[in-house]
Steps between C-alpha positions, in 0.01 A plus 500: 500500500717480183673805355408560137693717255329593175494737205174692542275776372331714766125521443327678786560612857254560783552682828521276807501634855703817551809436293474167314384408151336195351664440163356303209783387272527267201802270492635291221555196721204506741228696322306777673576535871413738780720601788552753776778758465570617854550875551471557123296818553764671711696784333833319529371153418755251371260425212529851353322522162526127432130442582361737236253334255668315212846529653712200414678371808694213648294411804579285803208381709420245768193286451307438820334160533123531513510876427385683188762773543875449485760726664694706247858524618669690218424660161781590262380742233590401143293754307202726561265738323586770754873470436439515125305824538188362325251636750265726300124444521472265201783280627361507853153381391653243264695359795184494714308309234780251438535434872126462545474247214794295627396505865146390417580246228798315645429224753701493821814284507467385138812556290436642152821548306320634191344787697828573676676521163221731380580737787870489414418597140255776588667679793799646307264631231263641761788707635517681164299802386210303346291299746224403257689239297638297795165526682307373197754223443475396865118491506486304174745238620343470847168420332668255263699327772184486711340297220202727425616707201223520237564490128639838397535615141668839538854566381620641833421190705645278227825697512521497881438125512761435234782739589713537813420827673833665417454416133140620501616834642739539207260389226158635599410859409558752777181576693312195372425361846400840635260554210171345395641156414661466842189621678279249320733213587534603866123528538456151357759369746333688784171322432681165488672565833189624677301202374772265625533675837122544530548859622609840375859614471536776757783675314320510166284819524803726552685327217201552268510874566871508419435300183260765373754776561799315357305353210397845380869592468625170355526371148192285422 
């Protein structure tokens, strides 16, 4: 039962028994893993806020031979959306969609350094006031890295595929990703993802409602 230590992104948690959690987390070294965090649901849990979705952590876990679930021994919080204060409705649904896409697309125990680096690029930007640009960038690159990006001829996708996210944030017009151009690109990516996954994205309907509200206020 070897002890593993890894840089990880928390994806999802599920209640287990009275006080435990099952945690889905994506590591740089070992890919997507699942483990049990004992007593994580108790008020004074040693895990604190480190198991919130898209928290970046240093995780220690024991792999159990012949078992699907490891035992999570320790999680050291590096950064989190909660700590950054980016917890309004748009950010919350963006996080839900990003987590859903990652958890459903990434195979278990298969390292993917490109996707891990994508998370490292997107998470700091997602902690800022505008969630639409990092969300759109993330969806576009997940589709591209998945190998099923269709030919796109719009200027926004060309810019996001060419520029690092930080540079795109400086160069693209404010509100572009919240407006019509961003909506069109996200809807194209949504169809690509749902076709690949062969099922609907559960988080999408709420996001679509927020798009309509934000898009009406944004620069086209």
